[in-house]
C-alpha positions in Angstrom: -9.4 0.8 -12.8 -7.8 1.0 -16.2 -9.8 1.2 -19.5 -6.7 1.2 -21.6 -3.1 1.5 -20.4 -2.6 4.9 -22.0 -5.9 6.4 -21.1 -5.6 5.2 -17.5 -2.1 6.6 -17.0 -2.9 9.9 -18.7 -5.9 10.2 -16.4 -3.8 9.5 -13.3 -1.5 12.4 -14.3 -4.1 14.9 -15.4 -6.7 14.9 -12.7 -8.0 18.3 -12.1 -7.2 20.4 -9.1 -9.8 21.1 -6.4 -11.4 24.5 -6.5 -9.2 27.1 -4.9 -10.6 28.4 -1.6 -11.4 32.0 -1.0 -10.6 33.9 2.2 -14.4 34.0 3.0 -14.8 30.2 2.8 -11.7 29.6 5.0 -12.8 32.3 7.5 -16.3 30.7 7.8 -14.8 27.3 8.3 -12.4 28.5 11.0 -15.1 30.5 12.7 -17.3 27.5 12.9 -14.5 25.3 14.3 -13.0 27.7 16.9 -15.6 27.2 19.6 -15.2 23.4 19.4 -11.7 23.1 20.8 -12.6 21.3 24.1 -15.1 19.0 22.4 -12.5 18.0 19.7 -9.7 17.4 22.1 -11.7 15.5 24.7 -14.0 13.5 22.3 -12.0 13.0 19.1 -8.3 13.3 19.8 -8.2 10.4 22.3 -5.9 7.4 22.6 -6.3 3.6 22.9 -5.3 3.7 26.6 -7.6 6.6 27.4 -7.2 10.3 27.8 -6.3 13.0 25.3 -3.6 12.7 22.7 -0.5 14.6 23.7 0.8 14.7 20.1 -2.3 15.8 18.2 -4.2 18.8 19.4 -6.9 21.1 18.1 -4.7 24.2 18.5 -2.0 22.7 16.2 -4.7 21.6 13.7 -6.0 25.1 13.5 -2.5 26.4 12.7 -2.2 23.9 9.9 -5.6 24.4 8.1 -4.8 27.9 6.7 -1.4 26.7 5.4 -3.0 23.7 3.6 -5.8 25.8 2.3 -3.4 28.3 0.9 -1.8 25.5 -1.1 1.3 23.3 -1.4 2.7 22.4 -4.8 -0.4 23.8 -6.5 -2.7 21.7 -4.4 -5.1 23.2 -1.9 -7.0 21.7 0.9 -10.7 22.1 0.0 -12.5 24.3 2.5 -15.9 24.8 0.8 -17.9 26.4 -2.0 -18.1 30.2 -2.4 -21.5 31.8 -3.2 -23.6 29.0 -1.6 -25.6 29.1 1.6 -23.6 27.0 4.0 -21.0 26.4 1.4 -18.2 26.0 4.0 -19.9 22.8 5.2 -18.5 21.0 2.2 -15.1 21.9 3.6 -16.1 20.8 7.1 -17.1 17.4 5.7 -13.8 17.2 3.8 -12.0 17.9 7.1 -14.2 15.3 9.0 -13.2 12.6 6.5 -9.5 13.5 6.9 -9.8 13.4 10.7 -11.7 10.1 10.7 -8.9 8.4 8.9 -6.2 10.1 11.0 -7.9 9.0 14.2 -7.6 5.4 13.0 -4.1 5.6 11.6 -2.1 7.5 14.2 -4.1 9.6 16.7 -5.3 6.6 18.7 -1.7 5.5 19.1 -0.5 9.0 20.0 2.4 8.6 17.6 4.1 11.2 15.4 7.3 9.2 14.6 7.0 5.8 13.2 7.0 3.1 15.9 9.4 0.2 15.9 6.9 -2.6 15.2 8.3 -5.1 12.8 9.3 -8.0 14.9 11.9 -10.4 13.4 12.4 -13.7 15.2 10.7 -12.4 18.3 13.0 -9.4 18.4 12.6 -5.7 17.4 15.8 -4.9 15.3 17.0 -1.4 15.9 17.9 -1.3 12.2 14.1 -1.0 11.6 14.9 2.7 11.4 16.2 2.0 7.9 12.9 0.5 6.9 10.4 -2.1 8.1 9.0 -5.0 6.2 12.1 -5.2 4.0 11.8 -1.6 2.9 14.6 0.9 2.6 13.3 4.4 3.3 16.5 6.1 2.1 15.9 4.5 -1.3 12.4 5.9 -1.7 13.6 8.2 -4.5 11.5 10.5 -6.6 10.3 9.3 -10.1 11.9 10.4 -13.3 11.4 14.2 -13.8 11.2 14.9 -10.1 14.6 13.6 -8.9 15.8 17.2 -8.4 13.3 17.5 -5.5 14.5 14.6 -3.3 16.8 14.9 -0.3 20.4 13.7 -0.4 21.3 11.0 2.1 23.7 12.4 4.6 25.6 9.4 6.2 26.6 11.6 9.2 23.1 12.6 10.1 22.2 11.6 13.7 18.6 11.8 14.9 16.5 10.2 17.6 12.7 10.0 17.2 10.6 12.3 19.4 7.7 9.8 20.0 7.4 6.1 20.4 5.0 3.4 21.5 4.2 3.3 25.2 2.7 -0.2 25.8 4.4 -2.5 28.4 7.8 -3.3 27.0 7.4 -1.1 23.9 10.6 -0.5 21.9 12.3 2.8 22.5 12.5 5.6 19.9 13.9 4.9 16.4 17.3 6.5 15.9 19.9 6.9 13.1 23.6 7.7 13.1 26.9 7.1 11.2 28.8 3.9 11.6 31.5 5.8 13.4 28.9 6.3 16.2 27.0 3.0 15.8 29.3 0.4 14.1 26.4 -2.0 14.3 23.0 -2.1 16.2 21.2 -4.9 17.9 17.6 -5.2 19.1 15.1 -4.0 21.6 14.8 -6.6 24.3 11.1 -6.2 25.3 11.3 -8.9 28.0 14.1 -7.2 29.9 13.1 -6.2 33.5 14.6 -2.8 33.9 12.9 -1.7 37.1 15.0 -3.6 39.6 16.0 -1.5 42.5 17.5 -4.5 44.4 19.9 -5.4 41.6 23.6 -4.6 42.2 24.0 -2.1 40.8 20.3 -1.1 40.8 18.5 -1.0 37.4 16.2 1.7 36.2 13.9 2.2 33.2 15.4 5.3 31.8 15.2 5.0 28.0 12.0 7.0 27.9 9.5 8.5 30.4 6.9 6.0 31.6 9.0 2.9 30.5 8.0 -0.2 32.3 10.2 -2.8 30.7 12.8 -3.4 28.0 16.2 -2.1 26.9 18.4 -1.5 23.9 20.7 -4.5 23.4 23.7 -3.7 21.2 25.9 -6.6 22.3 25.8 -8.1 18.8 24.5 -7.0 15.3 20.9 -8.0 14.6 19.6 -7.6 11.0 16.3 -6.1 10.1 14.0 -7.8 7.7 15.8 -5.9 5.0 19.2 -7.1 6.1 20.5 -3.9 7.7 22.6 -4.1 10.9 23.5 -0.4 11.0 21.5 2.9 11.0 23.7 5.0 8.8 21.7 7.2 6.5 18.5 5.8 8.1 16.8 9.0 9.2 13.8 8.8 6.9 11.2 6.9 8.8 7.5 7.9 8.8 6.4 11.1 10.6 3.2 13.0 11.0 -0.5 12.1 11.0 -0.2 10.1 7.8 3.4 9.1 8.2 5.4 10.9 5.6 8.3 8.6 4.7 11.4 8.6 2.4 13.8 11.0 0.8 11.4 11.9 -2.0 8.5 13.0 0.2 10.7 14.9 2.7 12.4 16.5 -0.3 9.2 17.7 -1.8 8.2 19.3 1.5 11.5 21.1 1.5 11.2 22.0 -2.2 7.7 23.5 -1.8 7.4 24.8 1.7 10.8 24.6 3.4 14.3 26.1 3.3 15.1 25.1 -0.2 12.1 27.0 -1.6 13.3 30.1 0.2 16.9 29.6 -0.9 15.9 29.2 -4.6 13.6 32.3 -4.5 10.2 30.6 -4.2 7.6 31.5 -1.6 8.0 29.3 1.5 5.8 28.7 4.5 8.7 27.5 6.6 11.9 29.2 5.2 14.0 28.2 8.2 13.1 24.5 8.3 15.3 22.3 6.2 13.3 19.1 5.9 16.3 17.3 4.3 18.6 18.1 7.2 16.1 18.1 10.0 13.3 15.7 9.0 12.5 15.3 12.7 11.2 18.9 12.6 7.8 17.4 11.7 7.5 15.8 15.1 10.0 17.8 17.2 9.4 21.4 16.3 8.0 23.5 19.1 8.0 26.6 16.9 5.9 25.0 14.2 3.8 22.3 16.0 1.4 22.2 13.0 3.9 20.4 10.8 2.7 17.0 11.9 -0.6 17.9 10.4 0.8 19.6 7.3 2.5 16.4 6.1 -0.8 14.6 6.4 -2.7 17.3 4.5 -0.2 17.1 1.7 -1.0 13.3 1.3 -4.7 14.0 1.4 -4.6 16.7 -1.2 -2.6 14.5 -3.6 -4.2 11.1 -3.2 -7.7 11.6 -1.8 -9.1 15.0 -3.0 -7.9 14.2 -6.6 -9.1 10.6 -6.6 -11.0 10.0 -9.8 -11.3 6.3 -10.9 -14.0 4.1 -12.2 -16.6 6.9 -12.3 -16.0 7.8 -8.6 -14.7 11.3 -8.3 -14.0 12.5 -4.7 -15.2 16.1 -5.1 -18.4 15.1 -6.8 -19.1 12.4 -4.2 -18.4 14.8 -1.4 -21.0 17.2 -2.7 -23.5 14.4 -3.2 -23.0 13.3 0.4 -23.6 16.8 1.7 -26.5 17.6 -0.5 -28.1 14.3 0.4 -28.2 15.1 4.1 -25.0 13.4 5.2 -26.7 10.1 6.1 -25.2 7.6 3.7 -22.2 5.6 5.0 -21.1 4.7 1.4 -19.1 8.0 1.2 -16.8 7.4 4.2 -16.6 3.7 3.3 -15.2 4.6 -0.1 -12.7 7.0 1.4 -11.6 4.3 3.8 -11.0 2.1 0.9 -8.9 4.7 -0.9 -6.8 5.5 2.2 -6.4 1.9 3.4 -6.6 -0.2 0.3 -6.1 2.1 -2.7 -9.6 1.8 -4.2 -13.0 3.4 -3.6 -15.1 0.2 -3.7 -14.0 -2.0 -0.9 -13.5 -4.9 -0.4 -10.7 -4.3 -2.8 -8.6 -6.9 -4.5 -5.9 -6.0 -2.0 -8.2 -7.1 0.9 -10.9 -5.7 3.1 -10.5 -2.4 4.7 -8.7 -2.5 8.1 -11.0 -1.1 10.8 -13.8 -0.1 8.4 -16.4 0.2 11.3 -13.9 2.2 13.4 -13.4 4.7 10.5 -17.2 4.9 10.0 -17.8 5.6 13.7 -15.0 8.1 13.7 -16.6 10.0 10.8 -19.9 10.1 12.6 -18.3 11.3 15.8 -16.5 14.1 13.9 -19.7 15.2 12.1 -21.5 15.2 15.4 -18.8 17.3 17.0 -18.9 19.7 14.1 -22.7 20.1 14.5 -23.5 18.4 11.1 -25.7 18.1 9.3 -27.2 21.5 9.9 -29.6 21.7 7.0 -28.0 24.9 5.7 -26.8 23.5 2.3 -29.0 23.4 -0.7 -29.9 19.7 -1.6 -30.3 20.8 -5.2 -26.9 22.5 -5.5 -24.9 21.6 -8.7 -22.4 18.9 -8.5 -18.8 19.2 -9.7 -18.2 17.7 -13.2 -16.0 14.6 -13.4 -12.8 15.5 -15.2 -12.7 13.6 -18.4 -9.9 11.2 -19.2 -7.4 12.2 -21.9 -8.0 10.5 -25.2 -4.8 9.2 -26.8 -5.2 8.4 -30.6 -4.0 5.2 -32.1 -0.7 5.5 -33.9 -1.0 6.1 -37.6 2.4 4.7 -38.2 2.0 1.2 -37.0 4.7 -1.1 -38.4 4.0 -4.2 -40.5 5.6 -6.2 -37.7 2.6 -6.5 -35.4 4.5 -7.4 -32.2 7.0 -4.6 -32.8 4.3 -2.1 -33.3 2.7 -3.1 -30.0 6.1 -3.0 -28.2 6.8 0.4 -29.7 3.5 1.6 -28.3 4.3 0.4 -24.8 7.9 1.8 -25.0 6.6 5.3 -25.8 4.9 5.3 -22.4 7.4 3.4 -20.4 8.0 6.3 -17.9 4.3 6.6 -17.3 3.9 2.9 -16.8 6.8 2.7 -14.4 5.6 5.6 -12.4 1.9 4.6 -12.0 1.7 0.8 -12.5 4.8 -1.1 -11.5 4.7 0.4 -8.0 3.4 -0.5 -4.6 2.0 1.7 -1.9 4.5 2.4 0.8 3.6 3.0 4.5 3.0 6.7 4.0 0.6 6.1 1.1 3.1 7.1 -1.6 4.0 4.9 -4.5 7.5 3.4 -4.9 8.9 1.0 -7.5 8.1 -2.6 -7.0 11.0 -4.8 -6.2 9.4 -7.8 -7.9 7.5 -6.5 -10.9 9.2 -4.2 -13.4 8.7 -2.9 -16.9 11.6 -4.9 -18.2 10.6 -8.3 -16.8 7.1 -7.7 -17.9 8.1 -6.9 -21.5 10.3 -10.0 -21.5 7.5 -12.2 -20.3 5.0 -10.6 -22.7 7.2 -11.1 -25.7 7.9 -14.7 -24.8 4.2 -15.3 -24.2 3.4 -14.1 -27.7 6.3 -15.7 -29.5 6.8 -19.0 -27.6 4.1 -19.9 -25.1 1.8 -22.0 -27.3 -0.4 -23.9 -24.9 -0.9 -27.2 -26.8 0.8 -30.1 -28.3 1.9 -28.4 -31.6 3.8 -25.5 -30.0 7.6 -25.5 -30.0 8.8 -24.2 -26.6 12.2 -23.4 -25.4 13.5 -21.8 -22.2 15.3 -18.5 -22.2 17.3 -17.4 -19.3 15.4 -14.4 -18.1 14.0 -12.9 -14.9 10.3 -12.9 -15.9 9.0 -16.0 -14.0 6.6 -13.9 -12.0 4.8 -12.9 -15.2 4.8 -16.0 -17.4 2.4 -18.3 -15.5 -0.2 -15.5 -14.8 -0.1 -14.3 -18.5 -0.9 -17.8 -19.7 -3.3 -18.8 -17.0 -5.2 -15.5 -17.5 -5.3 -16.2 -21.2 -6.4 -19.8 -20.7 -9.1 -18.8 -18.2 -10.5 -15.7 -19.9 -9.6 -15.3 -23.5 -10.0 -18.8 -25.0 -11.8 -21.2 -22.6 -12.4 -24.6 -24.2 -15.3 -26.7 -23.0 -13.9 -30.0 -24.4 -10.5 -29.7 -22.9 -8.7 -29.7 -26.3 -6.1 -26.9 -26.3 -5.1 -25.5 -29.7 -2.0 -23.3 -30.1 -2.6 -20.1 -28.3 -0.9 -16.7 -28.1 -1.6 -13.6 -26.1 -3.8 -11.5 -28.3 -2.5 -7.9 -28.7 -4.0 -6.7 -32.0 -6.7 -6.9 -34.6 -6.0 -6.5 -38.3 -2.7 -6.7 -40.1 -0.1 -4.6 -41.9 -0.9 -0.9 -42.2 -4.5 -1.6 -41.2 -3.4 -2.5 -37.7 -5.7 -1.5 -34.7 -3.8 -2.0 -31.5 -6.7 -0.9 -29.2 -8.1 -4.4 -28.9 -4.8 -5.8 -27.7 -4.3 -2.8 -25.3 -7.6 -3.4 -23.7 -6.8 -7.1 -23.4 -3.5 -6.3 -21.8 -5.0 -3.6 -19.6 -7.5 -6.0 -18.2 -4.7 -8.4 -17.2 -2.6 -5.6 -15.7 -5.5 -4.2 -13.8 -6.0 -7.5 -12.1 -2.2 -7.9 -11.5 -1.9 -4.4 -10.0 -4.5 -5.1 -7.3 -3.7 -8.8 -6.8 0.0 -8.6 -6.3 1.9 -5.5 -7.5 0.2 -3.1 -5.0 1.6 -5.2 -2.2 4.9 -6.1 -3.9 4.3 -9.8 -3.3 4.5 -12.9 -5.5 2.9 -15.2 -2.8 -0.7 -14.7 -1.5 -0.8 -13.0 1.8 -3.1 -12.8 4.8 -6.2 -10.7 4.1 -9.0 -12.6 5.8 -9.3 -11.8 9.5 -11.5 -13.9 11.8 -12.4 -12.1 15.0 -9.7 -9.5 14.3 -6.8 -11.9 13.8 -5.3 -13.9 11.0 -5.8 -17.7 11.2 -2.6 -19.4 10.3 -4.7 -21.9 8.3 -5.5 -19.1 5.8 -2.9 -20.9 3.7 -5.6 -23.6 3.1 -7.9 -20.9 1.7 -9.3 -17.5 2.5 -12.9 -16.2 2.6 -14.3 -19.8 2.9 -12.4 -21.3 0.0 -10.4 -24.5 0.0 -7.6 -24.2 -2.5 -6.7 -27.9 -2.5 -10.3 -28.7 -3.5 -10.2 -26.2 -6.5 -10.0 -29.2 -8.9 -10.4 -29.4 -12.7 -13.6 -30.4 -14.4 -13.9 -34.1 -15.3 -12.7 -33.5 -18.9 -9.5 -31.9 -17.6 -8.6 -34.1 -14.6 -5.3 -35.2 -16.3 -3.9 -31.7 -15.8 -4.6 -31.4 -12.0 -1.9 -31.5 -9.3 -2.0 -34.5 -7.0 -2.4 -33.5 -3.3 0.7 -34.8 -1.6 0.4 -35.5 2.2 4.1 -34.9 2.7 4.3 -31.6 0.9 5.8 -28.8 3.0 6.9 -25.3 2.0 7.0 -21.7 3.2 5.9 -18.7 1.1 8.7 -16.4 -0.1 6.9 -13.2 0.4 4.4 -11.8 2.9 3.6 -8.4 1.2 3.9 -4.7 2.0 0.9 -2.8 3.1 0.1 0.9 2.9 -1.5 2.8 5.7 -1.7 -0.4 7.9 1.1 1.1 9.9 1.0 -1.3 12.8 0.3 -4.5 11.0 2.8 -7.3 10.1 1.5 -10.3 8.2 3.3 -13.7 8.6 4.2 -15.8 5.6 1.9 -18.6 4.5 3.2 -22.1 5.0 2.1 -25.7 4.8 3.3 -29.0 6.2 2.8 -32.7 6.5 1.6 -32.6 10.1 -2.0 -32.3 11.2 -0.9 -30.3 14.2 -3.4 -27.7 15.2 -2.5 -24.1 14.1 -3.4 -20.9 15.9 -3.6 -17.3 14.8 -1.6 -14.1 14.5 -2.7 -10.8 16.1 -1.5 -8.0 13.7 -1.9 -5.3 16.4 0.2 -6.9 19.2 2.3 -8.9 16.7 1.8 -12.0 18.9 1.3 -15.5 17.6 -1.5 -17.4 19.4 -1.0 -21.1 19.8 -3.7 -23.7 20.1 -6.5 -24.4 17.6 -8.0 -21.5 15.6 -10.1 -22.1 12.6 -10.1 -20.1 9.3 -13.4 -19.1 7.7 -13.8 -22.6 6.2 -13.2 -24.4 9.5 -9.6 -25.6 8.9 -7.3 -25.7 12.0 -4.2 -27.2 10.4 -2.1 -26.7 7.3 -1.7 -30.2 6.0 -1.8 -30.4 2.2 -2.4 -26.6 2.1 0.3 -25.7 -0.3 -1.8 -24.4 -3.2 -2.2 -20.7 -2.2 -2.0 -18.0 -4.9 1.3 -17.1 -6.6 2.4 -14.8 -9.3 1.0 -11.6 -10.8 -2.7 -12.6 -10.6 -2.4 -15.1 -7.8 -2.8 -18.4 -9.7 -4.1 -20.9 -7.1 -5.6 -24.3 -6.6 -4.8 -27.8 -7.8 -6.3 -27.3 -11.2 -4.6 -24.1 -12.3 -1.2 -24.9 -10.9 -1.6 -28.4 -12.5 -2.3 -26.8 -15.9 0.8 -24.6 -15.5 2.8 -27.8 -14.8 1.4 -29.7 -17.7 1.8 -26.9 -20.3 4.9 -25.0 -19.0 6.7 -27.1 -16.4 8.0 -30.5 -15.5 4.7 -32.2 -15.9 4.7 -31.9 -19.7 4.2 -35.3 -21.5 7.4 -37.0 -22.6 8.8 -35.6 -25.8 7.3 -32.1 -25.5 9.7 -29.3 -24.6 8.6 -26.6 -22.2 9.6 -23.2 -21.1 10.4 -24.3 -17.5 11.3 -28.1 -17.7 13.0 -28.1 -14.3 10.1 -26.5 -12.4 7.4 -28.6 -10.8 4.5 -26.3 -10.3 2.8 -28.9 -8.2 5.6 -29.1 -5.7 4.7 -25.9 -3.9 8.3 -24.7 -4.3 7.8 -22.2 -7.1 
């Protein structure tokens, strides 16, 4: 996590590259793997329904490894240590970790193209090709400084996916095309009985081989969750073993290893493949079947091999694991956290790892298939050094205006902040700009928090018309809970602390650390999932209880009351309260999960569960971890940047900032009742 904003962001950008492989290391690794073809295909590359994967094969993997080891965009797939006995085994373990995650994410589903899985109103919109879970893949542009790499969106491009789901009634392949070809698109009717030989005329299931049920229904436009009813320019869905998605990622492949590289005079692995004109080549190419693996290796080299946060450096931990005899599950658990949740120490703030045990078992299966551990490596071999963070000195030209000096510091690093902090992880693991949390709204909220948000009777408050509501309550509740807790319930005027000292003797580091601590929590609580409402994280027996809105991980939010000295601030629990969450979150690398919105109501009607794999709602009575089987009075789930929750904290917001302020005291949000649930 962040130590200071500047140090964290500099470290994210300046992680050292993995050690470049030599031909000898790669040759040893390939020689070790080559006799294992049957074992890998039959034991590792298998699907949920049984049998070998038809999409992912050992032969194609072996074509991809040398390409990745040779390097893409200056990054090289790590294949081991030169000059050490058994040094190639470090590379084997790196490959085993990659395959363990791939087996969980895509291989078990036998999918190369993204499946149509986001059900809206019990229907699968065909416009999901444009983006699922309110995403827009054609708008996944590259960050500032890399825009020249991204693909241009061609509205006339027409493509149909190569692979698709195969369960009973599964939607047909995603497709895209111009409005002249598809003025609008409808939905996949998964309940349609297509195999009816006695109908007049007879019906047949002919959309894809092995189809048992369902059909494309284009009789009327059906919007996706993002509001699209067409598929023009929508050819950028996920492809490959880690689901490469969006015009930036396809553009980078083209820029570094595709036709564009060759056209511009750079070395190119695939000079005849234009990933911007034929993104389907990743799944459809018979000439280069390894491309489905190459796209995944590119992600692994960028986001896993270079991971270096909180004292956990991937390359060092890999060596420790191998040197220690390959017996500790902490290594693969940390990698699963990085791939599935974005952190190395799960359970992360974004929730527990999906399928942690499966990933652990996969890893052990791959190690066993590879004949590891073999005892060849030296347990006392040196470990790679952790790359140090870059130290950024405090400005010597701080202005006398303290707030302005602080704002100037943030403004100097705006591009870095926007690229690395105000982003969420998309389905292919890449970071894209948050639709809810931006640099501008944060700065507006922070400025108001310092200048206006005095939490106490003497402060003069006024409401400015701005778009920073997601930030204000968390800034103040965080400050109230952490920076200046008061045991007697008496609240003096408070401001968000951002400095120490004054005039030319200003030291901004204290304020930066304070702000960094807040933003670190906000990033993992809400920004990473692009959600203002709390979302389902807590699975019980593999499904999400609908009553999670009452509290997750054994908590009861309506019972999170204030201490006796602060009871006057607390929200009353209204039996008639009913509301539905605005957001349900966006989740990286959980490619087949959709999470329903939280809601609460006045009825004590029993609530069931939601299966994120089948996308089916289960009726009946199903208890959350605290035993609740209804959602009555359960409207106090987390909201905002750090998920302010419970009757006490929401009540304090209402008392100090909202409609619950005592008569005669102005507030920032006088027309918002934070206790109503509709915030």
